KOLDOVEX-212704 format. One line per 4 residues: number of its first residue (from 1); their letters; for each residue x negated, y negated, z of C-alpha. Coordinates in Angstrom, 1 decimal. Example, Ala and Ser with C-alpha at 12.3 -4.5 7.8 and 13.67 -1.06 7.14 Angstrom:
<drenmis>
1 = AS = -12.3,4.5,7.8; -13.7,1.1,7.1
</drenmis>
This chain:
<drenmis>
1 = MARL = -15.0,-28.9,-84.3; -16.3,-32.3,-85.5; -13.7,-34.1,-83.3; -14.8,-32.1,-80.3
5 = IMWR = -18.5,-33.1,-80.8; -17.5,-36.8,-81.2; -15.5,-36.6,-78.0; -18.3,-35.0,-76.1
9 = KKRS = -20.7,-37.7,-77.3; -18.4,-40.4,-76.0; -18.0,-38.7,-72.7; -21.9,-38.7,-72.3
13 = YAFT = -21.9,-42.5,-72.1; -19.5,-42.9,-69.2; -20.1,-43.0,-65.4; -18.0,-41.1,-62.9
17 = LVEL = -16.6,-42.8,-59.8; -19.0,-40.8,-57.6; -22.0,-42.0,-59.7; -20.8,-45.7,-59.4
21 = LVVI = -20.4,-45.3,-55.6; -23.9,-43.9,-55.3; -25.4,-46.7,-57.3; -23.6,-49.3,-55.3
25 = AIIG = -24.7,-47.7,-52.0; -28.3,-47.7,-53.2; -28.1,-51.4,-54.2; -26.6,-52.1,-50.7
29 = ILVG = -29.4,-50.3,-49.0; -32.1,-52.1,-51.0; -30.4,-55.5,-50.2; -30.3,-54.6,-46.6
33 = LLLP = -34.0,-53.7,-46.6; -35.0,-56.8,-48.6; -32.9,-59.4,-46.8; -35.0,-59.5,-43.5
37 = AVQA = -38.1,-59.8,-45.6; -36.6,-62.7,-47.5; -35.5,-64.4,-44.3; -38.9,-63.9,-42.8
41 = AREA = -40.6,-65.4,-45.8; -38.3,-68.4,-45.7; -39.0,-68.9,-42.0; -42.7,-68.6,-42.6
45 = ARRM = -42.4,-71.4,-45.2; -40.4,-73.5,-42.8; -42.9,-73.0,-40.0; -45.7,-74.0,-42.4
49 = QCSN = -43.8,-77.2,-43.2; -43.5,-78.0,-39.5; -47.2,-77.3,-39.1; -48.0,-79.7,-42.0
53 = NLKQ = -45.8,-82.4,-40.5; -47.7,-82.1,-37.2; -51.0,-82.4,-39.1; -49.8,-85.5,-40.8
57 = LSLA = -48.5,-87.1,-37.6; -51.7,-86.2,-35.7; -53.8,-87.8,-38.3; -51.5,-90.8,-38.4
61 = CMTY = -52.1,-91.3,-34.6; -55.8,-91.0,-35.2; -55.7,-93.6,-37.9; -53.7,-95.9,-35.6
65 = ESTY = -56.4,-95.4,-32.9; -59.1,-96.2,-35.4; -57.3,-99.4,-36.3; -56.3,-100.6,-32.8
69 = KVFP = -58.8,-98.7,-30.7; -56.0,-97.1,-28.7; -53.4,-94.5,-29.5; -49.8,-95.7,-29.8
73 = SMSN = -48.0,-95.8,-26.4; -45.1,-93.6,-25.6; -42.8,-96.6,-25.5; -43.7,-100.1,-26.5
77 = GATH = -41.8,-103.2,-27.8; -44.3,-105.8,-26.8; -46.2,-105.6,-30.1; -43.4,-107.5,-31.8
81 = PGAN = -44.2,-111.2,-31.7; -41.1,-113.3,-31.1; -39.0,-110.3,-30.2; -35.8,-111.1,-28.3
85 = WGSS = -36.3,-110.2,-24.7; -33.2,-112.0,-23.5; -31.2,-108.8,-22.7; -33.0,-105.8,-21.3
89 = WRSP = -30.5,-103.4,-22.9; -30.1,-104.9,-26.3; -33.7,-105.9,-26.9; -36.4,-103.5,-28.1
93 = MTRH = -38.5,-104.3,-25.0; -40.8,-101.3,-24.2; -38.5,-98.8,-25.9; -40.0,-98.4,-29.4
97 = SAFL = -41.5,-94.9,-29.7; -45.0,-93.9,-30.7; -43.5,-92.5,-33.9; -42.0,-95.9,-34.8
101 = QILP = -45.4,-97.5,-34.2; -47.2,-95.1,-36.7; -44.7,-95.6,-39.5; -47.2,-97.5,-41.7
105 = NIEQ = -49.6,-94.6,-41.3; -47.2,-92.1,-42.8; -46.3,-94.2,-45.9; -43.3,-95.8,-44.2
109 = GPLY = -44.6,-99.3,-44.2; -41.5,-100.9,-45.8; -39.2,-99.3,-43.1; -41.6,-100.6,-40.4
113 = NQIQ = -41.7,-104.1,-41.9; -37.9,-104.1,-42.1; -37.6,-103.4,-38.4; -40.4,-105.8,-37.5
117 = AGAP = -38.7,-108.6,-39.5; -35.3,-108.1,-37.8; -33.6,-107.9,-41.2; -29.8,-108.8,-41.1
121 = DPTQ = -27.6,-105.7,-40.7; -23.8,-105.3,-40.8; -23.8,-103.0,-37.8; -25.0,-105.8,-35.5
125 = TSSV = -22.8,-108.5,-34.0; -25.4,-111.1,-35.0; -26.0,-111.6,-38.7; -29.7,-112.3,-38.1
129 = LAPG = -31.8,-110.3,-35.6; -34.9,-111.4,-33.8; -38.2,-109.7,-34.9; -38.4,-106.2,-33.7
133 = GPQS = -34.8,-105.2,-34.2; -32.4,-104.2,-31.5; -32.8,-101.7,-28.6; -33.9,-98.3,-29.9
137 = LRPY = -30.6,-96.6,-29.2; -28.4,-99.4,-30.6; -26.6,-98.9,-34.0; -28.9,-100.2,-36.7
141 = TPYK = -29.2,-99.1,-40.3; -33.0,-98.8,-40.3; -32.8,-96.6,-37.2; -30.5,-94.2,-39.1
145 = TRVS = -33.2,-93.6,-41.8; -34.1,-89.9,-41.9; -37.9,-89.5,-42.2; -38.8,-86.1,-43.6
149 = SFLC = -42.1,-86.0,-41.7; -40.2,-86.2,-38.4; -38.0,-83.1,-39.2; -38.6,-79.4,-39.0
153 = PSDP = -36.3,-77.4,-41.3; -36.2,-74.5,-38.8; -34.2,-76.5,-36.4; -30.4,-76.6,-37.2
157 = GATG = -30.2,-79.9,-35.2; -32.5,-81.5,-37.8; -29.7,-81.5,-40.4; -27.5,-83.8,-38.4
161 = NGWS = -27.7,-87.4,-37.2; -28.8,-88.4,-33.7; -26.9,-89.7,-30.7; -23.4,-91.0,-31.7
165 = NDQA = -24.6,-90.9,-35.3; -26.4,-94.1,-34.6; -29.9,-92.8,-35.0; -31.8,-90.1,-36.9
169 = PINY = -33.4,-87.2,-35.0; -36.9,-86.1,-34.5; -38.5,-82.6,-34.0; -41.8,-83.8,-32.5
173 = AVNL = -42.9,-85.1,-29.1; -45.9,-86.7,-27.5; -48.0,-85.2,-24.7; -47.3,-86.6,-21.2
177 = GDST = -49.5,-84.1,-19.5; -49.1,-81.4,-16.8; -47.3,-83.6,-14.2; -43.9,-85.3,-14.0
181 = IGTN = -45.5,-88.4,-12.4; -45.3,-91.4,-14.7; -42.6,-89.9,-16.9; -39.7,-91.9,-15.5
185 = NTNN = -38.5,-95.4,-16.3; -36.6,-96.3,-13.2; -36.4,-100.0,-13.9; -34.9,-99.4,-17.3
189 = DGRS = -37.6,-101.6,-19.0; -40.8,-99.8,-18.3; -42.6,-102.8,-16.7; -43.1,-101.0,-13.4
193 = HVNS = -45.1,-98.3,-15.1; -47.9,-100.4,-16.6; -50.2,-99.0,-13.9; -48.6,-95.6,-13.5
197 = PTRG = -50.4,-93.4,-16.0; -49.5,-89.9,-17.1; -52.1,-87.1,-17.2; -51.5,-86.7,-21.0
201 = MFQY = -52.5,-88.8,-24.0; -49.4,-90.9,-24.0; -47.7,-93.2,-21.4; -45.4,-96.2,-21.1
205 = IRGK = -46.6,-99.5,-22.6; -50.4,-98.9,-22.6; -52.0,-96.9,-25.4; -54.8,-94.7,-24.3
209 = KIAE = -58.2,-94.7,-25.9; -59.6,-91.5,-27.5; -62.5,-91.7,-25.0; -59.9,-91.0,-22.3
213 = AIDG = -59.7,-87.4,-23.5; -62.5,-86.6,-21.1; -61.8,-82.8,-21.5; -62.6,-83.1,-25.2
217 = TSNT = -60.4,-83.9,-28.2; -60.3,-80.3,-29.3; -59.1,-79.2,-25.9; -56.4,-81.9,-25.3
221 = LLLS = -52.9,-81.8,-26.8; -51.6,-84.8,-28.7; -48.2,-83.7,-30.1; -45.9,-80.7,-30.1
225 = ENTV = -42.6,-79.5,-31.6; -39.4,-80.4,-30.0; -35.8,-79.4,-30.7; -32.7,-81.6,-31.2
229 = YLTQ = -29.8,-81.4,-28.8; -26.8,-79.2,-30.0; -23.6,-78.7,-28.1; -24.1,-75.1,-27.3
233 = RRLH = -25.2,-74.3,-23.7; -28.7,-73.2,-24.8; -32.2,-73.9,-23.7; -32.8,-75.9,-26.9
237 = GHYT = -31.9,-79.5,-26.3; -30.3,-79.1,-22.8; -31.6,-79.8,-19.3; -30.4,-79.2,-15.8
241 = VINR = -30.2,-81.7,-13.0; -32.6,-80.9,-10.1; -33.8,-83.4,-7.5; -37.4,-84.6,-8.3
245 = NQFR = -38.6,-83.7,-4.9; -37.8,-80.1,-5.7; -39.5,-79.8,-9.0; -42.4,-81.9,-8.0
249 = ASPI = -43.0,-79.5,-5.1; -42.5,-76.3,-7.1; -41.8,-76.4,-10.8; -40.7,-72.8,-10.7
253 = VCKQ = -37.2,-74.0,-9.6; -36.8,-75.3,-13.1; -38.0,-72.1,-14.7; -35.3,-70.2,-12.7
257 = TKGV = -32.6,-72.0,-14.6; -33.3,-69.7,-17.6; -30.4,-67.3,-17.9; -29.7,-64.4,-20.2
261 = NGEI = -29.2,-64.6,-24.0; -30.9,-68.0,-24.2; -28.4,-69.7,-22.0; -29.2,-71.9,-19.0
265 = VGTL = -27.7,-71.8,-15.5; -27.4,-74.7,-13.1; -25.9,-78.2,-13.1; -25.8,-79.8,-16.5
269 = PSSH = -25.6,-83.6,-16.7; -22.2,-85.1,-17.6; -23.8,-86.9,-20.5; -27.1,-88.2,-22.0
273 = HRDG = -28.1,-85.0,-23.7; -30.5,-86.8,-26.0; -33.4,-84.4,-26.6; -35.0,-85.3,-29.9
277 = EAWT = -32.1,-87.4,-31.0; -33.8,-90.7,-32.1; -37.2,-91.1,-33.6; -37.1,-94.8,-32.7
281 = SGYP = -36.7,-94.3,-29.0; -39.7,-93.9,-26.6; -37.9,-92.4,-23.6; -39.6,-89.2,-22.2
285 = MIMG = -36.5,-87.0,-22.5; -36.1,-87.9,-26.2; -39.7,-87.6,-27.5; -42.0,-86.5,-24.7
289 = FTTI = -43.2,-83.1,-23.4; -45.0,-81.8,-20.3; -47.3,-78.9,-20.1; -45.9,-77.3,-17.0
293 = LPPN = -43.5,-74.6,-18.1; -44.5,-72.6,-21.1; -43.0,-73.3,-24.6; -39.3,-72.5,-25.1
297 = DPSC = -38.6,-72.5,-21.3; -36.0,-74.8,-19.6; -36.2,-78.5,-19.0; -35.0,-80.4,-15.9
301 = ANER = -34.5,-84.0,-14.9; -33.9,-85.8,-11.7; -30.5,-87.1,-12.9; -28.7,-87.7,-16.1
305 = GEWQ = -30.4,-90.2,-18.4; -33.2,-90.3,-20.9; -35.3,-92.5,-18.6; -35.4,-90.0,-15.8
309 = EGIY = -38.5,-88.2,-14.4; -38.5,-84.6,-15.4; -40.0,-81.4,-16.7; -39.6,-81.7,-20.5
313 = TADS = -40.6,-78.5,-22.1; -41.9,-78.1,-25.7; -39.7,-75.9,-27.8; -38.9,-74.8,-31.3
317 = YHTG = -36.8,-72.3,-33.3; -39.9,-70.4,-34.4; -40.2,-66.9,-33.0; -42.5,-66.7,-30.0
321 = GVNV = -43.8,-70.2,-29.5; -44.5,-73.7,-30.9; -46.9,-75.5,-33.2; -49.0,-78.2,-31.5
325 = GMTD = -51.3,-81.0,-32.7; -54.6,-81.5,-30.9; -56.3,-84.9,-30.3; -59.0,-84.0,-32.9
329 = GSVR = -56.3,-83.6,-35.6; -56.2,-79.8,-35.7; -53.0,-77.8,-35.5; -52.5,-74.6,-33.5
333 = FITE = -49.6,-72.2,-32.6; -49.1,-71.7,-28.9; -47.2,-68.6,-27.8; -44.6,-68.5,-25.0
337 = NIDT = -46.9,-66.1,-23.1; -49.6,-68.7,-22.6; -51.1,-68.7,-19.1; -49.3,-71.3,-16.9
341 = GDLT = -51.1,-70.6,-13.6; -49.2,-70.9,-10.4; -45.8,-72.6,-10.9; -45.1,-72.6,-7.2
345 = LPVP = -47.8,-75.3,-6.7; -46.8,-79.0,-6.7; -47.4,-81.2,-9.7; -50.9,-82.8,-9.7
349 = FTGP = -51.9,-86.4,-9.4; -55.7,-85.8,-10.0; -58.1,-83.0,-10.5; -57.8,-79.7,-12.4
353 = SPYG = -54.4,-78.5,-13.5; -52.8,-75.7,-11.4; -50.8,-74.6,-14.4; -53.4,-72.4,-16.2
357 = VWGA = -54.5,-72.9,-19.8; -51.2,-74.7,-20.8; -51.6,-77.2,-18.0; -55.3,-77.7,-18.9
361 = MGSA = -54.4,-78.4,-22.5; -52.0,-81.1,-21.4; -54.3,-82.9,-19.0; -56.8,-85.3,-20.6
365 = NGSE = -59.1,-85.6,-17.6; -58.7,-82.5,-15.5; -62.2,-81.1,-16.0; -60.8,-77.6,-16.6
369 = AYSN = -62.6,-75.0,-18.5; -60.8,-72.7,-20.9; -61.4,-71.0,-24.2; -59.9,-72.4,-27.4
373 = SE = -59.1,-68.8,-28.4; -56.5,-68.5,-25.7
</drenmis>
């Protein structure tokens, strides 16, 4: 009898196979329920980091403007005294980005000074470089430096290097306005565009004054998010080739290249997929955006090449839209459903934007009226 009681007590501490399976099933269900919440929390944290980066970069641009009385230009090399202009391709002439120009304002002064000094670098044929460093897409060790303020952790392209692994990428872009006019660099050195302004706050060579935001600093975009090119045939980082006369006349032809499942249709360029691939380089395709098509829509260029005129659309991996920085230093989230007016109308040269609230936010001097709550 005593042995039977002891045996029964031992049996009371064991689990049956059915009980174990039930427990495992319950744990699996709980994990399945919690995983989306964990992923959402992580994305919220990544989105917050991207927003904080935009805040920092917007304030850095404002600090630059306070110092030099103009914002940095989209692409400028002329600020480097004694820079080597002997070769239009190899020199930094008119190709250094606005983000390179604001390095001292984001606690990257030593990196900026290294580039300015033309420090010797084993990647270069010459052991000593002229001040200003080489052209912004040339192999150069300082250009490969990954700057955390330029990267959004939501973008898988931010974890790699830039074009040909010679540069480091960037997830932010400058506002070129609601027109494609002035976005191209047909002479490959930008000099022909000194007097060809964009409708946004950035253009080639000449930095714009804060007073040129006639529509108001709180109403005018300064910066936006931008994704880095990946090899998949996706909207992110890709663009289709459409003749400039077509998208100038009716930007909706670019919007129509958006296919199903996030893929794009149309003629892709044979090379030069360089969206967001070099924080050093001031070409419009690499680090500029237009406020014509809404966020996360397609991009289009006249031909292959980072210097081409095009519709360069702001995009991100955040669900539903992009973070943007305004000219007053504030940061907002813009949804994909923002009003874009009539995309069948031609791109503007002057006057109010035809592209709704989004176009009005991009134009610095369009005299449009819209609510900041939109």
